[in-house]
Each structure stands twice: as C-alpha cells, then as structure tokens.
All heavy atoms as an XYZ file, in Angstrom:
799
protein
N     206.835    -47.085    115.426
C     207.657    -46.838    114.260
C     208.497    -45.585    114.451
O     209.693    -45.597    114.243
C     206.734    -46.690    113.049
C     207.458    -46.328    111.801
S     207.919    -47.802    110.908
C     208.596    -47.111    109.472
N     207.850    -44.477    114.843
C     208.559    -43.218    115.008
C     209.563    -43.297    116.153
O     210.669    -42.782    116.032
C     207.549    -42.090    115.261
C     208.144    -40.723    115.196
C     208.493    -40.308    113.757
O     208.230    -41.015    112.803
N     209.118    -39.173    113.624
N     209.196    -43.934    117.255
C     210.122    -44.042    118.387
C     211.306    -44.943    118.030
O     212.414    -44.739    118.544
C     209.404    -44.570    119.622
O     208.924    -45.861    119.390
N     211.087    -45.905    117.143
C     212.190    -46.750    116.684
C     213.202    -45.916    115.893
O     214.414    -46.056    116.087
C     211.636    -47.877    115.808
C     212.735    -48.812    115.319
O     213.605    -49.162    116.144
O     212.708    -49.166    114.131
N     212.707    -45.040    115.050
C     213.587    -44.160    114.276
C     214.369    -43.218    115.190
O     215.579    -43.030    115.030
C     212.769    -43.351    113.262
C     213.530    -42.340    112.428
C     214.557    -43.035    111.539
C     212.568    -41.521    111.580
N     213.681    -42.658    116.170
C     214.341    -41.749    117.121
C     215.433    -42.495    117.881
O     216.543    -41.974    118.073
C     213.305    -41.139    118.095
C     213.990    -40.398    119.228
C     212.352    -40.219    117.347
N     215.125    -43.720    118.283
C     216.122    -44.508    119.029
C     217.324    -44.861    118.158
O     218.466    -44.822    118.625
C     215.469    -45.776    119.587
C     216.342    -46.514    120.563
C     216.809    -45.642    121.723
O     216.005    -44.839    122.230
O     218.000    -45.743    122.100
N     217.100    -45.166    116.890
C     218.219    -45.455    115.980
C     219.102    -44.229    115.792
O     220.326    -44.333    115.766
C     217.698    -45.931    114.620
C     217.357    -47.395    114.597
C     217.053    -47.859    113.208
N     215.772    -47.214    112.811
C     215.329    -47.137    111.584
N     216.019    -47.644    110.603
N     214.176    -46.570    111.305
N     218.477    -43.067    115.684
C     219.271    -41.833    115.528
C     220.060    -41.549    116.795
O     221.251    -41.232    116.748
C     218.357    -40.635    115.162
C     219.109    -39.322    115.265
C     217.778    -40.812    113.768
N     219.411    -41.652    117.932
C     220.100    -41.367    119.203
C     221.236    -42.338    119.482
O     222.228    -41.970    120.104
C     219.102    -41.409    120.356
C     218.252    -40.204    120.437
C     217.411    -40.229    121.666
N     216.648    -38.994    121.769
C     215.710    -38.775    122.640
N     215.402    -39.710    123.512
N     215.082    -37.635    122.660
N     221.095    -43.556    119.066
C     222.133    -44.554    119.339
C     223.264    -44.525    118.314
O     224.277    -45.206    118.495
C     221.516    -45.951    119.408
O     220.987    -46.292    118.145
N     223.114    -43.737    117.275
C     224.154    -43.627    116.247
C     225.357    -42.867    116.803
O     225.214    -41.765    117.328
C     223.578    -42.885    115.026
C     224.500    -42.932    113.839
O     225.708    -42.945    113.982
N     223.915    -42.940    112.661
N     226.566    -43.424    116.697
C     227.756    -42.716    117.213
C     228.004    -41.381    116.513
O     228.543    -40.454    117.126
C     228.907    -43.681    116.941
C     228.310    -44.948    116.507
C     226.884    -44.741    116.189
N     227.577    -41.271    115.267
C     227.731    -39.987    114.563
C     226.836    -38.916    115.174
O     227.202    -37.739    115.200
C     227.404    -40.166    113.078
C     228.408    -41.014    112.353
C     227.999    -41.262    110.929
C     228.964    -42.253    110.278
N     228.463    -42.744    108.995
N     225.672    -39.314    115.661
C     224.789    -38.355    116.337
C     225.440    -37.861    117.618
O     225.403    -36.655    117.916
C     223.432    -39.000    116.639
C     222.494    -38.092    117.373
C     221.870    -37.047    116.715
C     222.247    -38.282    118.718
C     221.010    -36.208    117.387
C     221.388    -37.446    119.398
C     220.764    -36.414    118.740
N     226.045    -38.776    118.365
C     226.740    -38.363    119.595
C     227.907    -37.436    119.268
O     228.140    -36.450    119.976
C     227.248    -39.600    120.343
C     226.170    -40.594    120.712
C     225.091    -39.974    121.594
O     225.391    -39.130    122.432
N     223.858    -40.377    121.395
N     228.615    -37.731    118.189
C     229.720    -36.871    117.758
C     229.202    -35.484    117.387
O     229.789    -34.473    117.769
C     230.432    -37.509    116.562
C     231.560    -36.690    116.004
C     232.137    -37.309    114.725
O     231.770    -38.436    114.372
O     232.929    -36.626    114.075
N     228.083    -35.456    116.654
C     227.489    -34.180    116.256
C     227.089    -33.356    117.472
O     227.407    -32.157    117.554
C     226.264    -34.421    115.360
C     225.440    -33.193    115.001
C     226.223    -32.280    114.076
C     224.130    -33.614    114.355
N     226.421    -33.975    118.412
C     225.967    -33.253    119.606
C     227.165    -32.726    120.390
O     227.178    -31.563    120.818
C     225.085    -34.172    120.481
C     224.816    -33.545    121.837
C     223.786    -34.489    119.763
N     228.189    -33.559    120.553
C     229.364    -33.139    121.320
C     230.084    -31.977    120.647
O     230.402    -30.968    121.289
C     230.330    -34.333    121.489
O     229.638    -35.392    122.136
C     231.548    -33.928    122.294
N     230.337    -32.126    119.345
C     231.055    -31.071    118.618
C     230.266    -29.768    118.599
O     230.813    -28.691    118.832
C     231.334    -31.504    117.177
C     232.459    -32.468    117.024
C     232.685    -32.770    115.555
C     233.920    -33.602    115.339
N     234.134    -33.900    113.922
N     228.985    -29.868    118.282
C     228.171    -28.655    118.173
C     228.023    -27.956    119.519
O     228.111    -26.731    119.604
C     226.803    -29.007    117.598
C     226.071    -27.811    117.063
C     224.792    -28.190    116.429
N     223.904    -28.727    117.464
C     222.703    -29.191    117.247
N     222.240    -29.225    116.039
N     221.971    -29.643    118.223
N     227.829    -28.723    120.565
C     227.673    -28.127    121.889
C     228.958    -27.445    122.341
O     228.918    -26.293    122.809
C     227.259    -29.202    122.906
O     226.037    -29.801    122.475
C     227.084    -28.618    124.288
N     230.091    -28.116    122.200
C     231.344    -27.507    122.669
C     231.711    -26.279    121.833
O     232.174    -25.272    122.379
C     232.473    -28.532    122.660
O     232.785    -28.914    121.351
N     231.480    -26.348    120.522
C     231.781    -25.184    119.692
C     230.832    -24.020    120.011
O     231.252    -22.858    120.070
C     231.699    -25.555    118.211
C     232.225    -24.499    117.294
C     233.544    -24.095    117.372
C     231.408    -23.906    116.355
C     234.032    -23.108    116.525
C     231.893    -22.932    115.504
C     233.203    -22.527    115.592
N     229.583    -24.324    120.218
C     228.618    -23.279    120.583
C     228.978    -22.591    121.881
O     228.911    -21.361    121.993
N     229.389    -23.378    122.874
C     229.788    -22.778    124.151
C     231.073    -21.960    124.013
O     231.217    -20.909    124.637
C     229.958    -23.843    125.229
C     228.659    -24.247    125.845
C     228.028    -25.442    125.720
C     227.807    -23.441    126.662
N     226.839    -25.420    126.407
C     226.687    -24.211    126.997
C     227.888    -22.138    127.138
C     225.645    -23.716    127.781
C     226.847    -21.642    127.920
C     225.755    -22.428    128.242
N     231.987    -22.439    123.179
C     233.225    -21.677    122.952
C     232.902    -20.303    122.357
O     233.404    -19.274    122.835
C     234.163    -22.452    122.012
O     234.467    -23.705    122.601
C     235.437    -21.673    121.737
N     232.059    -20.294    121.338
C     231.690    -19.010    120.735
C     230.906    -18.135    121.709
O     231.076    -16.907    121.721
C     230.888    -19.242    119.459
C     231.648    -19.870    118.296
C     230.725    -20.047    117.097
C     232.861    -19.052    117.913
N     230.092    -18.757    122.528
C     229.344    -17.992    123.535
C     230.297    -17.315    124.513
O     230.139    -16.126    124.827
C     228.378    -18.922    124.287
O     227.457    -19.473    123.357
C     227.643    -18.180    125.383
N     231.305    -18.051    124.986
C     232.259    -17.458    125.930
C     233.084    -16.357    125.268
O     233.379    -15.340    125.907
C     233.166    -18.527    126.532
C     232.465    -19.377    127.546
C     232.422    -20.751    127.409
C     231.831    -18.816    128.640
C     231.764    -21.547    128.321
C     231.167    -19.601    129.573
C     231.130    -20.970    129.410
N     233.433    -16.536    124.012
C     234.173    -15.481    123.298
C     233.319    -14.216    123.211
O     233.786    -13.104    123.497
C     234.600    -15.965    121.889
C     235.119    -14.810    121.052
C     235.647    -17.058    121.997
N     232.042    -14.380    122.846
C     231.164    -13.208    122.735
C     230.940    -12.560    124.079
O     230.942    -11.329    124.194
C     229.822    -13.622    122.106
C     228.938    -12.451    121.751
S     229.669    -11.461    120.448
C     229.641     -9.837    121.182
N     230.775    -13.367    125.123
C     230.590    -12.802    126.465
C     231.837    -12.049    126.925
O     231.725    -10.990    127.548
C     230.232    -13.908    127.466
C     228.825    -14.464    127.358
C     228.651    -15.657    128.308
C     227.791    -13.398    127.667
N     233.012    -12.580    126.613
C     234.254    -11.897    126.993
C     234.363    -10.550    126.284
O     234.735     -9.536    126.895
C     235.462    -12.780    126.671
N     234.030    -10.538    124.990
C     234.078     -9.276    124.239
C     233.071     -8.275    124.805
O     233.410     -7.116    125.090
C     233.806     -9.537    122.741
C     234.947    -10.320    122.116
C     233.577     -8.220    121.998
C     234.649    -10.842    120.718
N     231.847     -8.731    124.988
C     230.795     -7.831    125.454
C     231.075     -7.320    126.872
O     231.030     -6.112    127.121
C     229.442     -8.549    125.405
C     228.315     -7.682    125.878
C     227.832     -6.643    125.089
C     227.738     -7.883    127.128
C     226.808     -5.832    125.539
C     226.720     -7.077    127.578
C     226.250     -6.061    126.776
O     225.244     -5.259    127.231
N     231.373     -8.227    127.787
C     231.605     -7.772    129.159
C     232.927     -7.022    129.289
O     233.051     -6.152    130.156
C     231.511     -8.938    130.139
C     230.071     -9.303    130.398
C     229.517    -10.452    129.874
C     229.250     -8.465    131.123
C     228.193    -10.765    130.061
C     227.922     -8.752    131.327
C     227.398     -9.905    130.796
O     226.069    -10.187    130.982
N     233.891     -7.332    128.439
C     235.117     -6.537    128.423
C     234.811     -5.097    128.058
O     235.325     -4.154    128.689
N     233.965     -4.933    127.048
C     233.553     -3.581    126.652
C     232.794     -2.888    127.782
O     233.057     -1.714    128.095
C     232.694     -3.654    125.388
C     232.218     -2.325    124.895
C     233.099     -1.426    124.312
C     230.884     -1.960    125.011
C     232.663     -0.192    123.851
C     230.439     -0.739    124.556
C     231.322      0.152    123.981
N     231.888     -3.592    128.402
C     231.116     -3.007    129.509
C     232.031     -2.644    130.677
O     231.857     -1.594    131.317
C     230.000     -3.985    129.965
C     228.994     -4.196    128.844
C     229.309     -3.485    131.232
C     228.283     -2.960    128.368
N     233.028     -3.482    130.953
C     233.961     -3.169    132.044
C     234.780     -1.922    131.715
O     235.051     -1.100    132.609
C     234.894     -4.355    132.300
C     234.228     -5.538    132.942
S     233.643     -5.102    134.586
C     232.098     -5.946    134.583
N     235.162     -1.772    130.472
C     235.890     -0.556    130.080
C     234.976      0.658    130.238
O     235.396      1.702    130.752
C     236.417     -0.666    128.634
C     236.959      0.668    128.146
C     237.497     -1.730    128.542
N     233.731      0.526    129.833
C     232.778      1.635    129.996
C     232.606      1.966    131.474
O     232.540      3.136    131.872
C     231.412      1.286    129.353
C     230.346      2.299    129.742
C     231.543      1.198    127.846
N     232.562      0.952    132.313
C     232.322      1.177    133.742
C     233.535      1.729    134.478
O     233.394      2.596    135.350
C     231.872     -0.139    134.394
N     234.729      1.233    134.127
C     235.894      1.582    134.965
C     236.941      2.439    134.267
O     237.757      3.059    134.938
C     236.543      0.291    135.474
C     235.639     -0.482    136.391
C     235.055     -1.672    135.979
C     235.344     -0.001    137.666
C     234.207     -2.378    136.806
C     234.492     -0.695    138.500
C     233.934     -1.881    138.065
O     233.082     -2.571    138.886
N     236.985      2.444    132.963
C     237.995      3.242    132.235
C     237.357      3.975    131.068
O     237.872      3.955    129.956
C     239.127      2.326    131.729
C     240.012      1.760    132.802
C     240.859      2.852    133.389
C     241.874      2.276    134.360
N     242.658      3.322    134.998
N     236.264      4.638    131.334
C     235.555      5.280    130.235
C     236.371      6.394    129.595
O     236.109      6.767    128.453
C     234.195      5.788    130.668
C     234.204      6.770    131.803
C     232.786      7.085    132.208
C     232.797      7.828    133.524
N     231.492      7.887    134.121
N     237.387      6.888    130.282
C     238.238      7.928    129.683
C     239.020      7.375    128.481
O     239.359      8.132    127.582
C     239.178      8.561    130.720
C     240.175      7.640    131.358
C     239.631      6.916    132.587
O     238.436      7.026    132.915
O     240.438      6.200    133.224
N     239.268      6.056    128.464
C     239.923      5.438    127.295
C     239.034      5.569    126.050
O     239.508      5.810    124.962
C     240.212      3.961    127.528
C     241.302      3.669    128.509
C     242.104      4.580    129.147
C     241.703      2.395    128.965
N     242.966      3.931    129.976
C     242.745      2.587    129.877
C     241.271      1.118    128.686
C     243.376      1.533    130.523
C     241.900      0.060    129.330
C     242.943      0.278    130.237
N     237.744      5.355    126.257
C     236.819      5.431    125.131
C     236.555      6.869    124.696
O     236.064      7.110    123.598
C     235.502      4.737    125.482
C     235.623      3.253    125.808
C     234.276      2.703    126.262
C     236.148      2.467    124.632
N     236.891      7.824    125.562
C     236.684      9.237    125.230
C     237.878      9.853    124.498
O     237.841     11.034    124.156
C     236.391     10.025    126.501
N     238.911      9.062    124.234
C     240.081      9.581    123.514
C     239.648      9.971    122.104
O     239.044      9.192    121.390
C     241.198      8.510    123.466
C     241.712      8.227    124.866
C     242.325      8.961    122.545
C     242.680      7.043    124.932
N     239.959     11.205    121.739
C     239.562     11.714    120.423
C     240.459     11.124    119.340
O     241.664     10.988    119.513
C     239.632     13.225    120.391
C     238.535     13.883    121.172
C     238.456     15.366    120.843
C     237.271     15.950    121.570
N     236.211     16.308    120.692
N     239.831     10.807    118.227
C     240.555     10.328    117.053
C     240.523     11.456    116.023
O     239.467     11.802    115.508
C     239.910      9.076    116.475
C     239.851      7.858    117.393
C     239.081      6.729    116.719
C     241.231      7.397    117.785
N     241.635     12.047    115.762
C     241.699     13.146    114.791
C     241.208     14.440    115.396
O     241.123     14.601    116.623
N     240.826     15.351    114.522
C     240.426     16.681    114.990
C     238.906     16.835    115.067
O     238.417     17.880    115.475
C     241.007     17.744    114.055
O     240.520     17.532    112.747
N     238.142     15.843    114.686
C     236.682     15.905    114.692
C     236.099     15.493    116.028
O     236.739     15.616    117.076
N     234.888     14.986    115.963
C     234.179     14.572    117.173
C     234.296     13.073    117.430
O     233.776     12.577    118.432
C     232.690     14.967    117.104
C     232.543     16.469    117.097
C     232.021     14.336    115.902
N     234.949     12.355    116.539
C     235.078     10.896    116.675
C     235.955     10.556    117.879
O     237.048     11.090    118.030
C     235.685     10.308    115.413
C     235.978      8.824    115.487
S     234.548      7.818    115.264
C     234.415      7.820    113.495
N     235.456      9.650    118.696
C     236.235      9.151    119.835
C     236.538      7.675    119.617
O     235.940      7.024    118.761
C     235.466      9.315    121.158
O     234.285      8.522    121.090
C     235.128     10.775    121.419
N     237.430      7.157    120.424
C     237.807      5.755    120.315
C     236.624      4.833    120.617
O     236.541      3.719    120.109
C     238.969      5.469    121.278
C     239.552      4.069    121.254
C     240.115      3.750    119.877
C     240.625      3.924    122.316
N     235.684      5.299    121.429
C     234.536      4.482    121.809
C     233.657      4.077    120.640
O     233.081      2.984    120.645
N     233.577      4.932    119.626
C     232.694      4.617    118.493
C     233.222      3.424    117.694
O     232.483      2.446    117.502
C     232.475      5.861    117.612
C     231.663      6.884    118.412
C     231.761      5.500    116.319
C     231.532      8.230    117.757
N     234.461      3.426    117.239
C     234.927      2.223    116.516
C     235.001      0.981    117.398
O     234.775     -0.138    116.914
C     236.304      2.621    115.982
C     236.693      3.838    116.674
C     235.459      4.484    117.187
N     235.274      1.157    118.677
C     235.304     -0.010    119.567
C     233.888     -0.575    119.713
O     233.690     -1.800    119.661
C     235.917      0.350    120.939
C     235.728     -0.781    121.927
C     237.385      0.688    120.790
N     232.895      0.287    119.861
C     231.506     -0.168    119.954
C     231.057     -0.861    118.686
O     230.381     -1.896    118.727
N     231.438     -0.296    117.543
C     231.097     -0.933    116.267
C     231.797     -2.294    116.159
O     231.210     -3.269    115.678
C     231.468     -0.005    115.086
C     231.357     -0.735    113.760
C     230.589      1.233    115.086
N     233.030     -2.360    116.638
C     233.761     -3.633    116.602
C     233.076     -4.697    117.466
O     233.054     -5.879    117.093
C     235.205     -3.434    117.051
N     232.520     -4.286    118.586
C     231.787     -5.235    119.440
C     230.585     -5.793    118.682
O     230.330     -7.003    118.689
C     231.352     -4.568    120.768
C     230.375     -5.452    121.526
C     232.565     -4.253    121.619
N     229.868     -4.905    118.006
C     228.689     -5.350    117.237
C     229.126     -6.245    116.078
O     228.538     -7.308    115.838
C     227.896     -4.134    116.735
C     227.290     -3.390    117.926
C     226.811     -4.554    115.756
C     226.723     -2.040    117.594
N     230.160     -5.842    115.365
C     230.635     -6.642    114.233
C     231.164     -8.005    114.673
O     231.061     -8.977    113.918
C     231.706     -5.885    113.459
C     231.216     -4.677    112.665
C     232.385     -3.980    111.981
C     230.165     -5.079    111.651
N     231.716     -8.063    115.881
C     232.231     -9.351    116.359
C     231.107    -10.380    116.476
O     231.330    -11.566    116.227
C     232.969     -9.187    117.690
O     232.064     -8.846    118.723
N     229.900     -9.914    116.822
C     228.769    -10.849    116.888
C     228.453    -11.405    115.504
O     228.189    -12.604    115.344
C     227.541    -10.161    117.473
N     228.498    -10.536    114.489
C     228.245    -11.004    113.123
C     229.347    -11.963    112.671
O     229.079    -12.965    112.010
C     228.143     -9.825    112.154
C     226.897     -9.013    112.343
C     226.946     -7.764    112.912
C     225.668     -9.516    111.948
C     225.800     -7.010    113.079
C     224.508     -8.777    112.109
C     224.576     -7.514    112.687
N     230.573    -11.644    113.002
C     231.705    -12.498    112.600
C     231.602    -13.871    113.264
O     231.790    -14.908    112.624
C     233.034    -11.800    112.922
C     233.213    -10.587    112.006
C     234.211    -12.763    112.794
C     234.330     -9.656    112.414
N     231.299    -13.880    114.554
C     231.167    -15.161    115.260
C     230.011    -15.980    114.692
O     230.100    -17.209    114.571
C     230.990    -14.934    116.758
C     232.215    -14.385    117.493
C     231.882    -14.102    118.951
C     233.392    -15.329    117.386
N     228.928    -15.301    114.333
C     227.810    -16.002    113.708
C     228.229    -16.602    112.374
O     227.891    -17.747    112.051
C     226.619    -15.047    113.508
O     226.233    -14.522    114.777
C     225.438    -15.756    112.863
N     228.997    -15.835    111.595
C     229.500    -16.343    110.317
C     230.415    -17.545    110.499
O     230.366    -18.499    109.719
N     231.246    -17.490    111.518
C     232.135    -18.632    111.801
C     231.307    -19.872    112.132
O     231.585    -20.971    111.650
C     233.105    -18.276    112.948
C     234.127    -17.241    112.470
C     233.807    -19.525    113.481
C     234.966    -16.642    113.586
N     230.261    -19.683    112.942
C     229.418    -20.826    113.290
C     228.724    -21.389    112.050
O     228.682    -22.607    111.850
C     228.368    -20.442    114.342
C     227.489    -21.611    114.689
C     227.912    -22.536    115.626
C     226.279    -21.821    114.050
C     227.140    -23.648    115.930
C     225.498    -22.922    114.341
C     225.933    -23.824    115.282
O     225.168    -24.919    115.574
N     228.177    -20.506    111.225
C     227.460    -20.959    110.029
C     228.412    -21.689    109.080
O     228.061    -22.741    108.517
C     226.767    -19.772    109.328
C     226.246    -20.164    107.950
C     225.627    -19.243    110.184
N     229.620    -21.164    108.909
C     230.589    -21.814    108.028
C     230.934    -23.215    108.531
O     230.989    -24.169    107.757
C     231.850    -20.967    107.925
N     231.134    -23.320    109.822
C     231.452    -24.638    110.379
C     230.261    -25.578    110.283
O     230.424    -26.776    109.997
C     231.916    -24.509    111.826
C     232.327    -25.842    112.389
C     233.122    -25.707    113.636
N     233.444    -27.015    114.150
C     234.240    -27.221    115.150
N     234.825    -26.197    115.738
N     234.475    -28.424    115.580
N     229.072    -25.045    110.534
C     227.870    -25.883    110.436
C     227.696    -26.395    109.022
O     227.387    -27.571    108.812
C     226.639    -25.095    110.877
N     227.903    -25.525    108.053
C     227.757    -25.956    106.659
C     228.833    -26.962    106.260
O     228.561    -27.882    105.496
C     227.812    -24.751    105.722
C     226.580    -23.892    105.828
O     225.534    -24.348    106.265
N     226.705    -22.639    105.444
N     230.027    -26.801    106.766
C     231.137    -27.667    106.385
C     231.109    -29.005    107.119
O     231.225    -30.063    106.510
C     232.466    -26.955    106.659
C     233.695    -27.709    106.142
C     234.975    -27.062    106.613
N     235.071    -27.191    108.058
C     235.462    -26.206    108.861
N     235.809    -25.049    108.385
N     235.520    -26.400    110.160
N     230.938    -28.974    108.431
C     231.078    -30.178    109.250
C     229.750    -30.803    109.660
O     229.556    -32.009    109.523
C     231.872    -29.866    110.519
C     233.283    -29.413    110.215
O     233.763    -29.670    109.098
O     233.903    -28.783    111.088
N     228.847    -29.985    110.185
C     227.631    -30.538    110.778
C     226.671    -31.069    109.719
O     226.016    -32.085    109.937
C     226.935    -29.510    111.659
C     227.819    -28.937    112.735
C     227.607    -27.668    113.224
C     228.874    -29.659    113.266
C     228.415    -27.139    114.195
C     229.689    -29.142    114.241
C     229.456    -27.865    114.708
O     230.259    -27.335    115.671
N     226.579    -30.376    108.588
C     225.663    -30.860    107.544
C     226.085    -32.229    107.025
O     225.233    -33.072    106.726
C     225.594    -29.854    106.398
C     224.759    -28.625    106.751
O     224.140    -28.615    107.833
O     224.745    -27.683    105.946
N     227.386    -32.453    106.905
C     227.863    -33.765    106.449
C     227.505    -34.846    107.471
O     227.085    -35.958    107.097
C     229.367    -33.723    106.225
N     227.671    -34.535    108.739
C     227.308    -35.507    109.779
C     225.810    -35.775    109.784
O     225.378    -36.924    109.927
C     227.745    -34.985    111.154
C     229.159    -35.317    111.592
C     229.504    -34.600    112.887
C     229.346    -36.802    111.746
N     225.021    -34.728    109.616
C     223.560    -34.903    109.600
C     223.144    -35.773    108.410
O     222.285    -36.653    108.541
C     222.855    -33.533    109.573
C     223.049    -32.827    110.912
C     221.370    -33.680    109.263
C     222.633    -31.376    110.931
N     223.767    -35.543    107.264
C     223.450    -36.369    106.089
C     223.815    -37.825    106.337
O     223.058    -38.732    105.970
C     224.188    -35.825    104.868
N     224.954    -38.058    106.982
C     225.356    -39.434    107.286
C     224.399    -40.080    108.280
O     224.060    -41.261    108.150
C     226.784    -39.438    107.834
N     223.947    -39.311    109.254
C     222.988    -39.836    110.246
C     221.670    -40.186    109.562
O     221.068    -41.238    109.823
C     222.782    -38.813    111.382
C     224.069    -38.661    112.201
C     221.626    -39.219    112.278
C     224.080    -37.458    113.116
N     221.208    -39.308    108.679
C     219.963    -39.587    107.950
C     220.087    -40.846    107.107
O     219.161    -41.664    107.063
C     219.609    -38.400    107.049
C     219.027    -37.220    107.753
C     218.698    -36.140    106.726
C     218.066    -34.930    107.332
N     217.798    -33.878    106.319
N     221.236    -40.991    106.461
C     221.442    -42.171    105.618
C     221.458    -43.445    106.466
O     220.849    -44.452    106.090
C     222.758    -42.033    104.859
C     222.988    -43.150    103.864
C     224.256    -42.946    103.060
O     224.553    -41.803    102.701
O     224.941    -43.943    102.822
N     222.143    -43.385    107.600
C     222.176    -44.550    108.492
C     220.790    -44.879    109.028
O     220.431    -46.047    109.171
C     223.135    -44.308    109.655
C     224.582    -44.301    109.221
O     224.867    -44.715    108.083
O     225.439    -43.870    110.029
N     220.005    -43.836    109.344
C     218.676    -44.066    109.915
C     217.700    -44.632    108.888
O     216.749    -45.333    109.253
C     218.133    -42.764    110.491
N     217.927    -44.318    107.632
C     216.985    -44.788    106.602
C     217.212    -46.246    106.206
O     216.397    -46.831    105.508
C     217.087    -43.897    105.362
O     218.351    -44.041    104.755
N     218.305    -46.828    106.657
C     218.615    -48.227    106.306
C     217.761    -49.189    107.089
O     217.361    -49.000    108.162
C     220.093    -48.535    106.557
C     220.997    -47.806    105.588
C     222.449    -48.126    105.903
C     223.376    -47.327    105.014
N     224.775    -47.510    105.363
C-alpha cells in the first residue's frame, strides 16, 4: 500500500516539475551565495587595503559594512527561497497530495 502511494507520487509529472524547479533554484541561490562569500574572501586575501579604507573620521572602515552585507545577503537569499517556496512549491505539493489521494 505504502509503496503504491510512493510510486504514484514519483510518477506524477507535477512531482517531477517540483523536483526540477526546486533543485535548479536551490543551486542558483547556492552559487550566488558562494560567489558573494568567496568574492569577499578573495578581497580579504588579495586587496585587503580596500577593506581598510576609512569611512568618515571615526574607526569605521569599509570592511565592516561589506562584512555585514555578506551576512545579510545570506538572510536575504533565504527569504527569497522561502517566499518562492510558499508561493510556488506549496501549491505544487498540494496538487501532488490531491492527485495521490485519488
């Protein structure tokens, strides 16, 4: 009984669509985050004088807001994924569940 349900879900074209969309979007966001993170690390490794540029007359350097931006980008990308999952993937999952229950 359970394997029959699993097979019906796997053979559903909406399930294949869900897997394809979610996987490609996940990898896209992963590459964006890796580019941001390794870009920051490359700047730290090879052009750290850029990050040492003082902002104003205090102790603030350019590296601090850039570092915070790297961290915030992870939160933003996570929010983008969650928004898309709630908008697109949940509807597909509901349709798959409905098809499987028939």
